[in-house]
C-alpha positions as a Markdown table, in Angstrom:
| # | Residue | x | y | z |
|---|---|---|---|---|
| 1 | Unk | -1.4 | 20.7 | 13.3 |
| 2 | Unk | -2.3 | 21.3 | 9.3 |
| 3 | Unk | 0.9 | 21.6 | 7.6 |
| 4 | Unk | 3.8 | 20.4 | 10.0 |
| 5 | Unk | 6.1 | 18.8 | 8.5 |
| 6 | Unk | 9.0 | 16.6 | 10.1 |
| 7 | Unk | 12.6 | 15.6 | 8.0 |
| 8 | Unk | 12.4 | 13.6 | 5.4 |
| 9 | Unk | 8.8 | 13.3 | 4.8 |
| 10 | Unk | 8.3 | 11.5 | 7.6 |
| 11 | Unk | 5.2 | 12.0 | 9.5 |
| 12 | Unk | 4.9 | 15.0 | 12.2 |
| 13 | Unk | 6.2 | 13.0 | 15.4 |
| 14 | Unk | 4.4 | 14.9 | 18.2 |
| 15 | Unk | 0.8 | 14.1 | 16.8 |
| 16 | Unk | 1.7 | 10.4 | 16.4 |
| 17 | Unk | 2.6 | 10.4 | 20.1 |
| 18 | Unk | -0.2 | 12.4 | 21.6 |
| 19 | Unk | -3.3 | 11.6 | 20.0 |
| 20 | Unk | -6.1 | 13.4 | 19.1 |
| 21 | Unk | -9.1 | 13.2 | 21.7 |
| 22 | Unk | -12.7 | 12.1 | 20.2 |
| 23 | Unk | -16.0 | 14.1 | 21.3 |
| 24 | Unk | -15.7 | 12.2 | 24.4 |
| 25 | Unk | -12.7 | 12.6 | 25.4 |
| 26 | Unk | -11.1 | 9.0 | 24.4 |
| 27 | Unk | -7.7 | 9.2 | 21.8 |
| 28 | Unk | -8.6 | 8.2 | 18.1 |
| 29 | Unk | -6.2 | 6.4 | 17.0 |
| 30 | Unk | -5.0 | 6.3 | 13.3 |
| 31 | Unk | -3.7 | 3.7 | 11.1 |
| 32 | Unk | -2.8 | 4.0 | 7.9 |
| 33 | Unk | -3.3 | 0.6 | 5.4 |
| 34 | Unk | -1.2 | 1.0 | 2.3 |
| 35 | Unk | -2.0 | -1.7 | -0.5 |
| 36 | Unk | 0.3 | -2.8 | -3.3 |
| 37 | Unk | 0.3 | -4.8 | -6.7 |
| 38 | Unk | -3.3 | -6.1 | -7.5 |
| 39 | Unk | -4.7 | -2.4 | -6.3 |
| 40 | Unk | -3.8 | -0.3 | -9.1 |
| 41 | Unk | -6.2 | 1.0 | -12.3 |
| 42 | Unk | -6.0 | 3.6 | -14.6 |
| 43 | Unk | -5.8 | 7.5 | -13.5 |
| 44 | Unk | -6.0 | 6.7 | -9.7 |
| 45 | Unk | -6.4 | 9.4 | -7.7 |
| 46 | Unk | -5.7 | 11.5 | -10.7 |
| 47 | Unk | -8.7 | 13.2 | -9.8 |
| 48 | Unk | -8.0 | 14.8 | -6.5 |
| 49 | Unk | -4.5 | 16.8 | -8.4 |
| 50 | Unk | -6.4 | 19.9 | -9.1 |
| 51 | Unk | -8.8 | 19.4 | -5.8 |
| 52 | Unk | -5.9 | 19.2 | -3.1 |
| 53 | Unk | -2.3 | 20.7 | -3.1 |
| 54 | Unk | -1.3 | 18.9 | -0.5 |
| 55 | Unk | -1.8 | 15.4 | -2.2 |
| 56 | Unk | -0.5 | 17.4 | -5.9 |
| 57 | Unk | 2.6 | 18.6 | -4.0 |
| 58 | Unk | 3.7 | 15.3 | -2.7 |
| 59 | Unk | 3.1 | 13.6 | -6.1 |
| 60 | Unk | 5.0 | 16.2 | -7.8 |
| 61 | Unk | 7.2 | 15.1 | -5.4 |
| 62 | Unk | 7.5 | 12.1 | -6.1 |
| 63 | Unk | 7.6 | 12.4 | -9.6 |
| 64 | Unk | 10.8 | 15.0 | -9.3 |
| 65 | Unk | 12.8 | 12.0 | -7.4 |
| 66 | Unk | 11.5 | 9.7 | -10.2 |
| 67 | Unk | 14.3 | 11.5 | -12.4 |
| 68 | Unk | 14.1 | 10.9 | -16.0 |
| 69 | Unk | 11.4 | 8.4 | -15.7 |
| 70 | Unk | 8.8 | 11.0 | -14.2 |
| 71 | Unk | 7.4 | 12.7 | -17.2 |
| 72 | Unk | 6.7 | 9.1 | -18.2 |
| 73 | Unk | 5.1 | 8.6 | -15.3 |
| 74 | Unk | 3.3 | 11.3 | -15.0 |
| 75 | Unk | 2.2 | 10.8 | -18.2 |
| 76 | Unk | 1.5 | 7.1 | -18.0 |
| 77 | Unk | -0.9 | 8.1 | -15.0 |
| 78 | Unk | -3.4 | 10.2 | -16.7 |
| 79 | Unk | -3.7 | 7.4 | -19.4 |
| 80 | Unk | -6.6 | 5.9 | -20.5 |
| 81 | Unk | -5.2 | 3.0 | -21.9 |
| 82 | Unk | -2.3 | 2.1 | -19.7 |
| 83 | Unk | -1.2 | -1.4 | -18.8 |
| 84 | Unk | -2.0 | -1.0 | -15.9 |
| 85 | Unk | -0.7 | -4.8 | -14.6 |
| 86 | Unk | 3.1 | -4.1 | -15.6 |
| 87 | Unk | 5.3 | -3.4 | -12.8 |
| 88 | Unk | 7.0 | -0.9 | -14.7 |
| 89 | Unk | 3.5 | 1.0 | -14.7 |
| 90 | Unk | 1.7 | -0.2 | -11.5 |
| 91 | Unk | 4.5 | -0.6 | -8.8 |
| 92 | Unk | 5.9 | 3.4 | -9.0 |
| 93 | Unk | 2.3 | 4.7 | -9.5 |
| 94 | Unk | 1.0 | 2.9 | -6.4 |
| 95 | Unk | 4.2 | 4.2 | -4.2 |
| 96 | Unk | 3.5 | 7.9 | -5.8 |
| 97 | Unk | -0.4 | 7.6 | -5.3 |
| 98 | Unk | 0.0 | 5.6 | -1.3 |
| 99 | Unk | 2.4 | 8.2 | -0.6 |
| 100 | Unk | 0.7 | 11.4 | -1.5 |
| 101 | Unk | -2.4 | 10.3 | 0.3 |
| 102 | Unk | -0.7 | 9.7 | 3.3 |
| 103 | Unk | 1.3 | 13.2 | 3.4 |
| 104 | Unk | -3.0 | 14.2 | 2.9 |
| 105 | Unk | -4.3 | 12.3 | 5.8 |
| 106 | Unk | -1.1 | 14.5 | 7.7 |
| 107 | Unk | -1.4 | 17.3 | 6.0 |
| 108 | Unk | -5.6 | 17.4 | 7.7 |
| 109 | Unk | -3.8 | 17.2 | 11.0 |
| 110 | Unk | -4.4 | 13.5 | 11.5 |
| 111 | Unk | -1.1 | 12.0 | 12.0 |
| 112 | Unk | -1.8 | 8.1 | 12.0 |
| 113 | Unk | -0.2 | 6.1 | 15.0 |
| 114 | Unk | 0.7 | 3.1 | 12.7 |
| 115 | Unk | 1.5 | 2.3 | 9.3 |
| 116 | Unk | 0.5 | -1.0 | 7.4 |
| 117 | Unk | 1.9 | -1.2 | 4.0 |
| 118 | Unk | 1.2 | -4.5 | 1.7 |
| 119 | Unk | 3.6 | -5.4 | -1.2 |
| 120 | Unk | 5.4 | -1.7 | -3.0 |
| 121 | Unk | 3.2 | -0.1 | 0.1 |
| 122 | Unk | 5.5 | -0.9 | 2.5 |
| 123 | Unk | 8.0 | 0.9 | 0.5 |
| 124 | Unk | 5.4 | 3.9 | 0.4 |
| 125 | Unk | 4.9 | 3.6 | 4.7 |
| 126 | Unk | 8.5 | 3.4 | 4.9 |
| 127 | Unk | 9.4 | 6.4 | 3.5 |
| 128 | Unk | 6.0 | 8.1 | 5.6 |
| 129 | Unk | 7.6 | 7.3 | 8.5 |
| 130 | Unk | 11.0 | 8.2 | 7.6 |
| 131 | Unk | 12.8 | 5.2 | 7.0 |
| 132 | Unk | 13.8 | 6.4 | 4.2 |
| 133 | Unk | 13.6 | 10.0 | 2.3 |
| 134 | Unk | 10.9 | 10.3 | -0.6 |
| 135 | Unk | 14.0 | 11.0 | -3.0 |
| 136 | Unk | 15.6 | 7.4 | -2.0 |
| 137 | Unk | 12.1 | 5.7 | -1.6 |
| 138 | Unk | 11.4 | 6.6 | -5.3 |
| 139 | Unk | 14.7 | 5.8 | -6.5 |
| 140 | Unk | 14.9 | 2.4 | -4.9 |
| 141 | Unk | 11.0 | 1.5 | -6.1 |
| 142 | Unk | 12.2 | 2.3 | -9.9 |
| 143 | Unk | 15.5 | 0.1 | -9.4 |
| 144 | Unk | 12.9 | -3.1 | -8.1 |
| 145 | Unk | 11.1 | -2.3 | -11.6 |
| 146 | Unk | 14.0 | -2.4 | -13.2 |
| 147 | Unk | 15.7 | -5.8 | -12.4 |
| 148 | Unk | 11.9 | -7.4 | -12.0 |
| 149 | Unk | 11.8 | -6.7 | -15.5 |
| 150 | Unk | 14.6 | -9.2 | -16.3 |
| 151 | Unk | 12.7 | -12.0 | -14.4 |
| 152 | Unk | 11.1 | -14.9 | -16.2 |
| 153 | Unk | 7.2 | -14.0 | -17.2 |
| 154 | Unk | 5.2 | -14.5 | -13.9 |
| 155 | Unk | 1.9 | -13.7 | -12.5 |
| 156 | Unk | -0.1 | -14.1 | -9.3 |
| 157 | Unk | -3.5 | -15.7 | -8.1 |
| 158 | Unk | -5.8 | -15.0 | -5.5 |
| 159 | Unk | -7.9 | -17.9 | -4.2 |
| 160 | Unk | -10.6 | -18.1 | -1.8 |
| 161 | Unk | -9.1 | -20.4 | 0.3 |
| 162 | Unk | -6.7 | -20.9 | 3.0 |
| 163 | Unk | -3.0 | -21.7 | 2.8 |
| 164 | Unk | -3.9 | -25.7 | 3.7 |
| 165 | Unk | -6.4 | -25.4 | 1.7 |
| 166 | Unk | -4.2 | -24.9 | -1.9 |
| 167 | Unk | -1.2 | -27.0 | -0.9 |
| 168 | Unk | -2.0 | -29.6 | -2.7 |
| 169 | Unk | -2.5 | -28.3 | -6.0 |
| 170 | Unk | 0.6 | -26.0 | -6.2 |
| 171 | Unk | 4.0 | -27.2 | -8.3 |
| 172 | Unk | 7.5 | -26.6 | -6.6 |
| 173 | Unk | 7.4 | -23.0 | -8.6 |
| 174 | Unk | 4.1 | -21.5 | -7.6 |
| 175 | Unk | 4.1 | -20.1 | -3.9 |
| 176 | Unk | 1.7 | -18.4 | -1.4 |
| 177 | Unk | 3.1 | -14.8 | -2.1 |
| 178 | Unk | 0.3 | -13.6 | 0.4 |
| 179 | Unk | -1.8 | -14.7 | 3.0 |
| 180 | Unk | -4.4 | -11.6 | 3.3 |
| 181 | Unk | -7.2 | -13.2 | 5.3 |
| 182 | Unk | -8.5 | -17.2 | 6.8 |
| 183 | Unk | -10.0 | -17.6 | 2.9 |
| 184 | Unk | -8.0 | -15.3 | 1.0 |
| 185 | Unk | -4.5 | -16.4 | 0.0 |
| 186 | Unk | -2.6 | -15.2 | -3.1 |
| 187 | Unk | -0.3 | -17.5 | -5.2 |
| 188 | Unk | 2.6 | -16.3 | -7.2 |
| 189 | Unk | 5.1 | -18.0 | -9.8 |
| 190 | Unk | 6.1 | -18.3 | -13.5 |
| 191 | Unk | 2.9 | -17.9 | -15.8 |
| 192 | Unk | 2.8 | -21.5 | -17.5 |
| 193 | Unk | 2.7 | -23.0 | -14.0 |
| 194 | Unk | 0.2 | -20.8 | -12.2 |
| 195 | Unk | -2.0 | -21.4 | -15.0 |
| 196 | Unk | -1.7 | -25.3 | -14.5 |
| 197 | Unk | -2.6 | -25.0 | -10.8 |
| 198 | Unk | -5.3 | -22.0 | -11.3 |
| 199 | Unk | -6.7 | -25.0 | -13.4 |
| 200 | Unk | -7.0 | -27.8 | -10.7 |
| 201 | Unk | -8.2 | -25.1 | -8.1 |
| 202 | Unk | -10.7 | -24.5 | -10.7 |
| 203 | Unk | -11.7 | -28.2 | -11.1 |
| 204 | Unk | -11.8 | -28.5 | -7.4 |
| 205 | Unk | -14.7 | -25.9 | -7.3 |
| 206 | Unk | -12.1 | -23.7 | -5.4 |
| 207 | Unk | -12.4 | -19.4 | -6.6 |
| 208 | Unk | -9.6 | -17.9 | -7.8 |
| 209 | Unk | -9.1 | -15.0 | -10.1 |
| 210 | Unk | -6.0 | -13.3 | -11.5 |
| 211 | Unk | -4.2 | -10.5 | -9.5 |
| 212 | Unk | -3.0 | -7.8 | -12.4 |
| 213 | Unk | 0.1 | -7.8 | -12.4 |
| 214 | Unk | 2.9 | -9.6 | -14.8 |
| 215 | Unk | 5.7 | -10.3 | -12.6 |
| 216 | Unk | 5.9 | -12.8 | -9.6 |
| 217 | Unk | 6.0 | -10.9 | -6.8 |
| 218 | Unk | 6.3 | -12.5 | -3.2 |
| 219 | Unk | 8.1 | -15.6 | -5.0 |
| 220 | Unk | 11.2 | -16.7 | -5.3 |
| 221 | Unk | 11.4 | -16.7 | -9.1 |
| 222 | Unk | 12.3 | -12.9 | -9.1 |
| 223 | Unk | 15.6 | -13.9 | -6.7 |
| 224 | Unk | 18.2 | -14.0 | -9.5 |
| 225 | Unk | 16.8 | -10.8 | -10.8 |
| 226 | Unk | 16.9 | -8.9 | -7.9 |
| 227 | Unk | 20.6 | -10.2 | -6.6 |
| 228 | Unk | 21.9 | -7.0 | -7.3 |
| 229 | Unk | 19.6 | -4.9 | -5.2 |
| 230 | Unk | 21.2 | -5.4 | -1.6 |
| 231 | Unk | 24.2 | -3.1 | -2.5 |
| 232 | Unk | 21.6 | -0.2 | -3.6 |
| 233 | Unk | 19.6 | 0.0 | -0.6 |
| 234 | Unk | 23.4 | -0.1 | 0.9 |
| 235 | Unk | 24.1 | 3.2 | -0.5 |
| 236 | Unk | 21.2 | 5.3 | 1.0 |
| 237 | Unk | 21.0 | 5.8 | 4.7 |
| 238 | Unk | 18.1 | 4.4 | 6.5 |
| 239 | Unk | 17.0 | 5.4 | 10.0 |
| 240 | Unk | 14.6 | 4.0 | 12.5 |
| 241 | Unk | 11.0 | 4.5 | 11.9 |
| 242 | Unk | 9.5 | 7.3 | 13.2 |
| 243 | Unk | 6.3 | 5.7 | 13.4 |
| 244 | Unk | 5.3 | 2.1 | 14.5 |
| 245 | Unk | 5.7 | 0.1 | 11.0 |
| 246 | Unk | 3.6 | -2.8 | 10.9 |
| 247 | Unk | 6.1 | -5.4 | 8.5 |
| 248 | Unk | 3.9 | -7.9 | 5.9 |
| 249 | Unk | 7.2 | -9.5 | 5.9 |
| 250 | Unk | 7.4 | -9.8 | 10.1 |
| 251 | Unk | 4.0 | -9.7 | 10.8 |
| 252 | Unk | 5.3 | -7.6 | 13.5 |
| 253 | Unk | 6.1 | -4.1 | 14.4 |
| 254 | Unk | 9.7 | -3.3 | 11.9 |
| 255 | Unk | 12.7 | -3.3 | 14.8 |
| 256 | Unk | 14.8 | -0.6 | 14.7 |
| 257 | Unk | 17.8 | -2.9 | 13.0 |
| 258 | Unk | 15.4 | -4.5 | 10.5 |
| 259 | Unk | 14.7 | -0.9 | 9.4 |
| 260 | Unk | 18.1 | -0.1 | 8.6 |
| 261 | Unk | 19.5 | -3.4 | 7.0 |
| 262 | Unk | 20.0 | -3.4 | 3.2 |
| 263 | Unk | 19.0 | -7.2 | 3.2 |
| 264 | Unk | 15.7 | -6.7 | 4.6 |
| 265 | Unk | 14.1 | -4.5 | 2.2 |
| 266 | Unk | 16.3 | -6.1 | -0.9 |
| 267 | Unk | 14.5 | -9.4 | -0.1 |
| 268 | Unk | 11.1 | -7.9 | 0.6 |
| 269 | Unk | 9.5 | -8.2 | -2.9 |
| 270 | Unk | 10.9 | -12.1 | -2.5 |
| 271 | Unk | 9.5 | -13.2 | 0.6 |
| 272 | Unk | 5.5 | -13.8 | 1.3 |
| 273 | Unk | 3.2 | -11.0 | 2.5 |
| 274 | Unk | 1.8 | -11.9 | 5.9 |
| 275 | Unk | -0.6 | -8.8 | 6.1 |
| 276 | Unk | -3.7 | -11.4 | 8.1 |
| 277 | Unk | -1.1 | -11.8 | 10.7 |
| 278 | Unk | 0.3 | -7.8 | 10.5 |
| 279 | Unk | -3.2 | -6.5 | 10.9 |
| 280 | Unk | -3.6 | -9.1 | 14.1 |
| 281 | Unk | -0.2 | -7.6 | 15.0 |
| 282 | Unk | -2.1 | -4.4 | 15.1 |
| 283 | Unk | -5.2 | -4.4 | 15.9 |
| 284 | Unk | -4.1 | -6.9 | 19.2 |
| 285 | Unk | -2.2 | -2.6 | 20.1 |
| 286 | Unk | -6.1 | -2.2 | 20.8 |
| 287 | Unk | -8.5 | 0.0 | 18.5 |
| 288 | Unk | -7.6 | 1.6 | 15.7 |
| 289 | Unk | -10.0 | 4.1 | 13.1 |
| 290 | Unk | -8.3 | 2.3 | 9.5 |
| 291 | Unk | -8.0 | 4.0 | 6.5 |
| 292 | Unk | -6.5 | 2.6 | 3.5 |
| 293 | Unk | -4.7 | 5.6 | 2.0 |
| 294 | Unk | -4.0 | 4.4 | -2.0 |
| 295 | Unk | -6.7 | 2.5 | -4.7 |
| 296 | Unk | -9.2 | -0.5 | -4.8 |
| 297 | Unk | -10.8 | -0.6 | -1.4 |
| 298 | Unk | -9.2 | -4.2 | -0.9 |
| 299 | Unk | -7.4 | -3.9 | 2.1 |
| 300 | Unk | -10.6 | -1.8 | 3.6 |
| 301 | Unk | -12.5 | -5.1 | 3.3 |
| 302 | Unk | -10.5 | -7.1 | 4.5 |
| 303 | Unk | -10.0 | -5.0 | 7.5 |
| 304 | Unk | -13.6 | -4.8 | 7.4 |
| 305 | Unk | -14.5 | -8.6 | 8.0 |
| 306 | Unk | -11.4 | -9.0 | 11.1 |
| 307 | Unk | -13.0 | -9.8 | 14.1 |
| 308 | Unk | -11.2 | -7.2 | 16.0 |
| 309 | Unk | -13.1 | -4.8 | 14.0 |
| 310 | Unk | -16.3 | -6.4 | 14.3 |
| 311 | Unk | -16.0 | -6.2 | 17.8 |
| 312 | Unk | -14.9 | -3.0 | 18.3 |
| 313 | Unk | -17.4 | -1.4 | 16.0 |
| 314 | Unk | -14.4 | 0.3 | 14.4 |
| 315 | Unk | -14.2 | 2.3 | 11.0 |
| 316 | Unk | -12.4 | 1.3 | 8.1 |
| 317 | Unk | -12.4 | 4.0 | 5.9 |
| 318 | Unk | -10.8 | 4.1 | 2.2 |
| 319 | Unk | -9.9 | 6.8 | 0.7 |
| 320 | Unk | -10.4 | 6.1 | -3.3 |
| 321 | Unk | -13.0 | 4.3 | -5.3 |
| 322 | Unk | -12.6 | 0.4 | -5.3 |
| 323 | Unk | -12.5 | 1.1 | -9.0 |
| 324 | Unk | -12.2 | 3.6 | -11.5 |
| 325 | Unk | -14.6 | 6.1 | -11.8 |
| 326 | Unk | -13.7 | 9.8 | -13.1 |
| 327 | Unk | -12.4 | 12.9 | -11.2 |
| 328 | Unk | -15.8 | 13.3 | -9.7 |
| 329 | Unk | -15.3 | 9.6 | -8.0 |
| 330 | Unk | -12.7 | 10.5 | -6.7 |
| 331 | Unk | -13.1 | 13.6 | -5.2 |
| 332 | Unk | -16.1 | 12.0 | -4.0 |
| 333 | Unk | -15.0 | 9.3 | -1.8 |
| 334 | Unk | -12.5 | 11.2 | -0.8 |
| 335 | Unk | -14.8 | 13.8 | 1.0 |
| 336 | Unk | -16.7 | 11.0 | 2.1 |
| 337 | Unk | -13.7 | 9.3 | 3.7 |
| 338 | Unk | -13.2 | 13.1 | 5.6 |
| 339 | Unk | -16.7 | 13.5 | 6.6 |
| 340 | Unk | -16.4 | 10.0 | 8.7 |
| 341 | Unk | -12.8 | 11.3 | 10.0 |
| 342 | Unk | -14.9 | 14.3 | 11.3 |
| 343 | Unk | -17.3 | 12.4 | 12.7 |
| 344 | Unk | -15.2 | 10.4 | 15.4 |
| 345 | Unk | -14.0 | 13.7 | 16.5 |
| 346 | Unk | -10.9 | 14.0 | 14.5 |
| 347 | Unk | -10.2 | 18.0 | 13.5 |
| 348 | Unk | -10.3 | 17.5 | 9.0 |
| 349 | Unk | -10.5 | 20.5 | 7.8 |
| 350 | Unk | -13.1 | 21.5 | 4.6 |
| 351 | Unk | -11.3 | 20.3 | 1.5 |
| 352 | Unk | -10.9 | 21.5 | -2.1 |
| 353 | Unk | -12.0 | 17.6 | -2.7 |
| 354 | Unk | -15.7 | 18.1 | -0.7 |
| 355 | Unk | -16.2 | 21.7 | -1.9 |
| 356 | Unk | -15.3 | 20.0 | -5.8 |
| 357 | Unk | -17.3 | 16.6 | -5.8 |
| 358 | Unk | -20.1 | 17.2 | -7.7 |
| 359 | Unk | -18.0 | 18.3 | -10.2 |
| 360 | Unk | -16.5 | 16.1 | -13.8 |
């Protein structure tokens, strides 16, 4: 039911377990994909704030949870000149937008049957699944950001190649930070070493693209800076996920003991993201309507090419544009996504974004 809420921000479990029948009587199961570092862009989802009260309330909740940093992050979110590659901007605002879009989908009465987050998107997924309260999750993200600021200057590099293909060109400090698809590998490491690796890859004819990040997420470079984060996680009281949460760390459903383990979450920014394997595991459970609840459209693009999605003719729906386009573009993208969900028989009500999609 629209507006149904569960304790500590978790999605309404009754909807998750029951599913929602489509027009042919078969259950439509929705899985949220929540993107992380690299998906961000300036003013992402700002156009939804005045059009979608549920989204706005969730954003306000996160900014409040950020404490003294909240007003500055709110101003940075709407700033046309924000430094989007910095972890101090990207990580907390990606968390906020991913979380708020998840709450918006639940507010439509479409609680997901599964969640899969990429990088910091896994923290948003954990908040939506009730592992952490949104307040605890927001503060933990800020703690992460403060700690990685002390790490060596680094970066990330997407390569249109498989892991085995890039292996010969790596240096000891440059590692595979994410495996997103069979030919979509992300490398991470110190800035200078990563630059040398990029030159060798390009000389070999491989296509590379820098990921907007000034931090080598998902590499051992961050381990010293994050050494104290385990104690910070140990001071909160996580719970097992109320919704199946597929982890990019383990490429499987997050087990109850993992969800409550401070070491698991403290190590998550250091360990590689096994997104492709996690998506394989998710889709092996049967067809889902995949909804990307975050900016960039990158996870939606990867999911569309997955053989299981192509065989089943499944829908993959991004809620936001793939790049900045102004407030009206945000509302238009959301309205189109809502229409796709309605076409699959889901009870998505008319939204403020649909009404105001033509506005500025």
